[in-house]
N, CA, C and O of each residue as an XYZ file, in Angstrom:
568
protein
N      95.517     95.764    117.313
C      95.287     96.437    116.098
C      96.208     97.531    116.634
O      97.135     97.790    115.866
N      96.182     98.090    117.537
C      96.713     99.214    118.342
C      98.090     98.725    118.488
O      99.077     99.231    117.953
N      98.069     97.550    119.368
C      99.532     96.821    119.653
C     100.668     96.504    118.565
O     101.892     96.550    118.686
N      99.825     96.152    117.405
C     100.346     95.772    116.027
C     101.193     96.805    115.436
O     102.319     96.713    114.949
N     100.224     98.055    115.616
C     100.890     99.511    114.518
C     101.908    100.195    115.703
O     102.676    101.057    115.277
N     101.968     99.901    117.047
C     103.113    100.495    117.230
C     104.323     99.794    117.531
O     105.372    100.342    117.870
N     104.064     98.008    117.333
C     105.293     97.358    117.384
C     106.038     97.165    115.829
O     107.217     96.847    115.675
N     105.119     97.420    114.800
C     105.825     97.023    113.384
C     105.735     98.457    112.601
O     105.685     98.521    111.373
N     105.722     99.643    113.494
C     105.878    100.744    112.585
C     107.004    101.055    112.299
O     107.834    100.953    113.202
N     107.518    101.610    110.784
C     109.088    101.719    110.744
C     109.422    100.322    109.969
O     110.608     99.991    109.972
N     108.721     99.686    109.473
C     108.999     98.285    108.602
C     108.888     98.542    107.473
O     108.056     99.388    107.146
N     109.670     97.912    106.521
C     109.640     97.873    104.826
C     109.573     96.403    104.756
O     110.223     95.576    105.395
N     108.321     96.172    103.519
C     108.373     94.860    103.359
C     108.054     94.944    101.834
O     107.552     95.971    101.378
N     108.417     93.587    100.831
C     108.241     93.600     99.629
C     107.719     92.210     99.468
O     107.667     91.452    100.437
N     107.249     91.778     98.024
C     106.954     90.484     98.120
C     106.833     90.454     96.256
O     106.344     91.237     95.441
N     107.763     88.740     96.106
C     107.801     88.930     94.662
C     106.533     88.289     94.307
O     106.065     87.332     94.925
N     105.933     88.912     93.174
C     104.315     88.121     92.943
C     104.539     87.017     92.179
O     103.620     86.205     92.074
N     106.059     86.729     91.362
C     106.260     85.461     90.636
C     106.746     84.201     91.486
O     106.444     83.063     91.128
N     107.367     84.403     92.413
C     107.741     83.651     93.513
C     107.181     83.327     94.896
O     107.074     82.268     95.516
N     106.836     84.680     95.190
C     106.183     84.392     96.457
C     107.307     84.684     97.750
O     106.988     84.708     98.938
N     108.613     84.883     97.240
C     109.399     85.397     98.212
C     109.308     86.772     98.808
O     108.605     87.510     98.117
N     109.666     87.182     99.581
C     109.367     88.283    100.414
C     110.358     88.603    101.293
O     111.167     87.775    101.711
N     110.339     90.215    101.720
C     111.891     90.448    102.708
C     110.639     91.529    103.553
O     109.534     91.903    103.159
N     111.404     91.806    104.880
C     111.249     92.436    105.861
C     112.309     93.105    106.656
O     113.324     92.725    107.240
N     111.741     94.176    106.476
C     113.196     94.932    107.093
C     112.668     96.163    108.189
O     111.712     96.912    107.987
N     113.432     96.158    109.228
C     113.026     97.259    110.368
C     113.640     98.683    109.976
O     114.866     98.571    109.997
N     113.297     99.830    109.667
C     113.555    101.066    109.304
C     114.478    101.707    110.256
O     113.970    102.180    111.272
N     115.935    101.813    110.072
C     116.550    102.540    111.236
C     115.895    103.702    112.008
O     115.568    104.678    111.333
N     115.694    103.721    113.153
C     115.236    104.625    114.001
C     113.588    104.917    113.850
O     113.016    105.850    114.414
N     112.968    103.973    113.011
C     111.506    103.699    113.082
C     111.155    104.797    111.599
O     109.981    104.954    111.262
N     112.136    105.394    110.925
C     112.008    106.468    109.710
C     111.466    105.913    108.876
O     111.602    104.696    108.750
N     110.744    106.593    108.114
C     110.005    106.288    106.954
C     109.809    107.334    106.127
O     108.701    107.662    105.704
N     111.220    108.086    105.773
C     111.537    109.144    105.027
C     111.639    108.405    103.629
O     111.842    107.198    103.500
N     111.464    109.334    102.585
C     112.307    108.673    101.245
C     113.998    108.358    101.204
O     114.444    107.383    100.599
N     114.587    109.019    101.702
C     115.947    108.644    101.732
C     116.077    107.227    102.471
O     116.594    106.350    101.780
N     115.717    106.894    103.669
C     115.767    105.741    104.159
C     114.829    104.568    103.408
O     115.167    103.391    103.288
N     113.635    105.128    102.954
C     113.145    104.018    101.941
C     113.599    103.384    100.502
O     113.545    102.306     99.910
N     114.015    104.533    100.331
C     115.078    104.438     98.909
C     116.028    103.538     99.265
O     116.006    102.578     98.494
N     117.007    103.428    100.269
C     118.285    103.055    100.367
C     117.902    101.428    100.591
O     118.503    100.558     99.961
N     116.687    101.071    101.692
C     116.224    100.017    101.857
C     116.106     98.940    100.469
O     116.678     97.912    100.104
N     115.039     99.808     99.961
C     114.604     99.584     98.776
C     115.705     99.155     97.685
O     115.516     98.164     96.981
N     116.882     99.955     97.573
C     117.803     99.568     96.742
C     118.838     98.210     97.082
O     119.577     97.647     96.275
N     118.608     97.829     98.760
C     119.502     96.770     99.184
C     118.824     95.717     98.720
O     119.499     94.770     98.316
N     117.499     95.633     98.670
C     116.408     94.348     98.800
C     115.980     94.371     97.576
O     115.799     93.219     97.182
N     115.733     95.155     96.791
C     114.896     94.716     95.499
C     115.925     95.218     94.176
O     116.483     96.313     94.097
N     115.994     94.208     93.280
C     116.825     94.365     92.176
C     116.480     94.968     91.206
O     115.345     94.918     90.730
N     117.808     95.904     90.593
C     117.113     97.066     89.592
C     116.396     96.561     88.580
O     116.700     95.441     88.169
N     115.516     97.142     88.094
C     114.799     96.734     87.145
C     113.584     96.234     87.216
O     112.787     96.144     86.282
N     113.418     95.886     88.376
C     111.689     95.323     89.292
C     110.830     96.246     89.155
O     111.196     97.421     89.151
N     109.691     95.941     89.035
C     108.363     96.728     88.628
C     108.221     96.517     90.251
O     108.307     95.489     90.922
N     107.893     98.295     90.741
C     107.325     98.136     92.209
C     105.906     98.703     92.277
O     105.632     99.834     91.874
N     105.078     97.910     92.775
C     103.589     98.996     93.177
C     103.646     99.260     94.465
O     104.012     98.552     95.403
N     103.193    100.508     94.425
C     102.903    101.263     95.794
C     101.646    102.296     95.470
O     101.066    102.631     94.437
N     101.502    102.671     97.055
C     100.582    103.906     96.907
C     100.882    105.011     96.311
O     102.038    104.845     95.919
N     100.596    105.848     96.064
C     100.557    107.471     96.076
C     101.727    108.410     96.931
O     102.010    109.570     96.630
N     102.285    107.703     97.968
C     102.829    108.372     99.005
C     104.169    109.028     98.483
O     104.809    108.341     97.687
N     104.610    110.099     98.780
C     105.330    110.636     98.225
C     106.733    110.075     98.442
O     107.623    110.256     97.611
N     106.865    109.579     99.264
C     108.365    108.920     99.892
C     108.857    108.026     98.750
O     110.072    107.898     98.604
N     107.834    107.271     97.764
C     108.066    106.440     96.663
C     108.544    107.446     95.381
O     109.093    106.874     94.439
N     108.406    108.575     95.319
C     108.464    109.065     94.208
C     109.655    109.020     92.994
O     109.553    109.239     91.787
N     110.779    108.660     93.793
C     111.812    108.580     93.251
C     112.414    107.528     92.811
O     113.545    107.438     92.333
N     111.322    106.420     93.052
C     111.750    105.039     92.631
C     112.185    104.789     91.165
O     113.133    104.082     90.825
N     111.226    105.577     90.227
C     111.746    105.579     88.405
C     113.049    106.209     88.429
O     113.865    105.745     87.632
N     113.392    107.084     89.106
C     114.797    107.323     88.804
C     116.129    106.682     89.238
O     117.253    107.147     89.050
N     115.708    105.206     90.025
C     116.668    104.912     90.776
C     116.727    103.715     90.026
O     117.229    102.899     90.800
N     116.469    103.101     88.842
C     116.235    102.148     88.052
C     115.039    100.984     88.199
O     115.092     99.846     87.734
N     113.851    101.629     89.040
C     113.130    101.019     88.909
C     111.728    100.884     87.871
O     111.696    101.898     87.173
N     111.023    100.322     87.677
C     109.571    100.501     87.284
C     108.694    100.749     88.296
O     108.391     99.895     89.129
N     108.141    102.181     88.278
C     107.369    102.144     89.592
C     105.856    102.665     89.172
O     105.731    103.743     88.590
N     104.675    101.813     89.509
C     103.311    102.002     89.263
C     102.906    102.197     90.554
O     103.531    101.769     91.524
N     101.574    103.018     90.628
C     100.771    103.337     91.780
C      99.404    103.049     91.531
O      98.947    102.660     90.457
N      98.749    103.268     92.623
C      97.492    103.057     92.457
C      96.821    103.940     93.917
O      97.231    103.909     95.078
N      95.893    104.541     93.443
C      95.150    105.606     94.138
C      94.136    104.790     95.191
O      92.960    104.503     94.967
N      94.872    104.507     96.347
C      93.474    103.511     97.106
C      92.173    104.271     97.700
O      91.460    103.745     98.554
N      91.976    105.322     97.264
C      90.776    106.323     97.576
C      90.199    106.109     96.487
O      88.977    106.032     96.612
N      90.527    105.998     95.607
C      89.402    105.478     94.477
C      89.431    104.135     93.602
O      88.544    103.960     92.766
N      90.488    103.144     93.797
C      90.545    102.233     93.171
C      91.119    101.138     94.029
O      91.884    101.574     94.890
N      90.953     99.810     94.025
C      91.717     98.718     94.722
C      92.892     98.183     93.372
O      94.016     97.701     93.504
N      92.265     98.433     92.343
C      93.285     98.223     91.012
C      93.002     99.152     90.186
O      91.916     99.585     89.800
N      94.312     99.495     89.883
C      94.345    101.139     88.745
C      93.719    100.681     87.283
O      94.208     99.753     86.638
N      92.812    101.288     86.933
C      92.428    100.755     85.735
C      92.757    100.956     84.371
O      92.165    100.523     83.382
N      94.007    101.830     84.449
C      94.702    101.603     83.256
C      96.153    100.962     83.338
O      96.816    100.727     82.329
N      96.538    100.728     84.491
C      97.843    100.029     84.642
C      97.798     98.708     85.287
O      98.834     98.100     85.557
N      96.620     98.246     85.542
C      96.197     97.210     86.544
C      97.288     96.943     87.804
O      97.639     95.813     88.146
N      97.729     98.113     88.390
C      98.314     98.222     89.779
C      97.654     97.939     90.594
O      96.549     98.477     90.662
N      97.978     97.159     91.374
C      97.431     97.047     92.929
C      98.019     96.536     93.691
O      99.008     95.921     93.293
N      97.713     96.538     95.119
C      98.730     96.481     96.432
C      97.999     95.159     97.328
O      98.329     94.739     98.437
N      97.032     94.738     96.534
C      96.336     93.608     97.244
C      97.471     92.416     97.983
O      97.159     91.946     99.076
N      98.847     91.959     97.276
C      99.789     90.996     97.318
C     100.242     91.500     98.596
O     100.264     90.738     99.563
N     100.667     92.907     98.718
C     101.588     93.295     99.457
C     100.519     93.366    100.934
O     100.991     93.193    102.057
N      99.251     93.607    100.726
C      98.170     93.710    102.055
C      98.192     92.410    102.201
O      98.238     92.211    103.415
N      98.181     91.122    101.474
C      97.804     89.924    102.203
C      98.866     89.316    102.959
O      98.715     88.536    103.899
N     100.388     89.895    102.286
C     101.537     89.520    103.240
C     101.048     90.107    104.771
O     100.651     89.481    105.753
N     101.252     91.632    104.550
C     101.011     92.051    106.032
C      99.956     91.543    106.794
O     100.001     91.668    108.018
N      98.824     90.877    106.146
C      97.765     90.589    107.075
C      98.656     89.195    107.708
O      98.654     88.881    108.899
N      99.351     88.509    106.685
C      99.601     86.897    107.526
C     100.582     87.214    108.231
O     100.948     86.295    108.965
N     101.189     88.188    108.313
C     102.497     88.865    109.177
C     102.121     88.961    110.395
O     102.476     88.169    111.268
N     101.246     90.093    110.607
C     100.155     90.421    111.714
C      99.638     89.098    112.527
O      99.559     89.219    113.749
N      99.258     87.771    111.906
C      98.680     87.036    112.900
C      99.857     85.935    113.334
O      99.691     85.020    114.140
N     101.394     86.319    112.425
C     102.179     85.776    113.534
C     103.043     86.450    114.692
O     103.908     85.895    115.370
N     102.698     87.506    114.750
C     103.069     87.998    116.030
C     103.109     87.961    117.053
O     101.977     88.070    117.524
N     104.023     87.832    117.937
C     103.701     87.303    119.460
C     104.555     88.196    120.168
O     105.663     88.448    119.695
N     104.192     88.693    121.213
C     104.665     89.731    121.817
C     105.964     89.104    122.727
O     106.790     89.819    123.295
N     105.969     87.664    122.742
C     107.329     87.530    123.631
C     108.237     86.797    122.470
O     108.783     85.764    122.856
N     108.465     87.159    121.176
C     109.178     87.304    120.206
C     109.761     88.361    119.622
O     108.965     89.257    119.338
N     111.186     88.612    119.274
C     111.642     89.647    118.828
C     110.898     90.415    117.477
O     109.801     89.996    117.109
N     111.361     91.221    116.974
C     110.765     91.214    115.428
C     111.467     90.272    114.360
O     111.063     89.501    113.490
N     112.845     90.735    114.880
C     113.733     89.966    113.899
C     113.420     88.661    113.773
O     113.196     88.252    112.634
N     113.338     87.739    114.894
C     113.096     86.429    114.752
C     111.465     86.324    114.051
O     111.207     85.335    113.365
N     110.438     87.364    114.266
C     109.314     87.037    113.837
C     109.446     86.674    112.264
O     109.057     85.744    111.557
N     110.476     88.331    111.985
C     110.305     88.370    110.266
C     111.236     87.191    109.928
O     110.932     86.692    108.844
N     112.197     86.645    110.486
C     113.175     85.770    109.784
C     112.389     84.252    109.711
O     112.831     83.352    108.998
N     111.027     84.079    110.639
C     110.369     82.888    110.642
C     109.730     82.972    109.583
O     109.844     82.094    108.728
N     108.825     84.171    109.390
C     107.825     84.183    108.099
C     108.650     84.259    106.871
O     108.345     83.558    105.906
N     109.709     85.084    106.828
C     110.336     84.829    105.312
C     110.623     83.304    104.788
O     110.423     82.868    103.654
N     111.141     82.623    105.911
C     111.742     81.522    105.635
C     109.883     80.893    105.248
O     109.383     80.965    104.126
N     109.354     80.470    106.166
C     107.970     79.869    105.470
C     107.434     80.400    104.364
O     106.990     79.542    103.601
N     107.295     81.715    103.937
C     107.274     82.152    102.575
C     107.949     81.596    101.775
O     107.322     80.904    100.973
N     109.028     81.626    101.672
C     110.142     81.066    100.464
C     109.727     79.506    100.786
O     109.134     79.047     99.810
N     109.840     78.661    101.726
C     109.525     76.960    101.484
C     108.516     76.782    101.203
O     108.366     75.844    100.420
N     107.657     77.298    101.504
C     106.207     76.942    101.429
C     105.836     77.031     99.587
O     105.109     76.284     98.932
N     106.650     78.241     99.126
C     106.428     78.277     97.704
C     106.964     77.406     97.162
O     106.428     76.846     96.206
N     108.179     77.049     97.629
C     109.206     75.990     96.860
C     108.794     74.579     96.891
O     108.760     73.735     95.996
N     108.401     74.515     98.503
C     108.437     73.013     98.805
C     107.112     72.258     99.173
O     106.770     71.118     98.861
N     106.361     73.342    100.034
C     105.026     72.996    100.343
C     105.035     72.868    101.823
O     106.016     72.658    102.536
N     103.936     73.007    102.138
C     104.085     73.089    104.226
C     104.671     71.605    104.417
O     105.878     71.602    104.657
N     104.135     70.504    104.366
C     104.360     69.520    104.952
C     105.970     69.271    105.045
O     106.542     68.933    106.082
N     106.611     69.499    103.773
C     108.024     68.767    103.578
C     109.094     69.488    104.883
O     110.052     69.011    105.492
N     108.463     70.736    104.944
C     109.445     71.954    105.757
C     108.971     72.050    107.116
O     109.807     72.697    107.747
N     108.165     71.758    107.733
C     107.348     72.288    108.908
C     108.098     71.269    110.062
O     107.705     71.544    111.196
N     108.819     70.459    110.032
C     109.883     70.205    110.969
C     111.296     70.829    110.862
O     112.006     71.075    111.837
N     111.485     70.960    110.120
C     112.790     71.688    109.734
C     112.748     73.026    110.412
O     113.505     73.323    111.337
N     111.619     74.007    109.797
C     111.467     75.130    110.250
C     111.378     75.107    111.943
O     112.183     75.669    112.686
N     110.241     74.343    112.353
C     110.331     74.403    114.006
C     111.553     74.141    114.602
O     111.759     74.631    115.712
N     112.523     73.361    113.996
C     114.005     73.132    114.830
C     114.408     74.405    114.553
O     114.749     74.938    115.608
N     114.550     75.280    113.438
C     115.427     76.308    113.318
C     114.985     77.666    113.803
O     115.765     78.598    113.609
N     113.830     77.903    114.411
C     112.952     78.699    114.996
C     113.401     78.631    116.632
O     113.706     79.568    117.370
N     113.340     77.362    116.890
C     113.869     77.243    118.236
C     115.136     77.618    118.619
O     115.503     78.156    119.664
N     116.004     77.135    117.277
C     117.564     77.720    117.623
C     117.760     79.093    117.684
O     118.646     79.579    118.388
N     116.825     79.919    116.840
C     116.739     81.500    116.649
C     116.377     81.655    118.046
O     116.943     82.628    118.545
N     115.500     80.919    118.970
C     114.589     81.574    120.408
C     115.724     81.529    121.360
O     115.482     82.159    122.389
N     117.024     80.905    121.315
C     117.834     80.674    122.503
C     119.334     81.620    122.148
O     120.255     81.645    122.964
């Protein structure tokens, strides 16, 4: 766990609950301040999207930037009883990403492979894309 936290610190990720598509981007300089996160969110998430987060202050400006922002206090609830906001989808994504980390791969390659797998598995199923994905990842490694 400690290796994972050192290696993936400063990463922003999101997942669409409707499609299963996700994005993962490394924050410049491993910075996770509000300005950095808002810039990355605006580049990767369509305006008008509903974003579920914890109550970390860096996310407070999301509703002023054209997003619907719902929060959940994870010390009290897994699912907010008033809004039904939860972060379980994101937590599941991080769990699956951690399982793919390999100290010999660059984070960029891990992120690309993970995002492609999520997209193709959601749209095509695992069996149809497995061989093509292995070939694509092999090219990325060289």
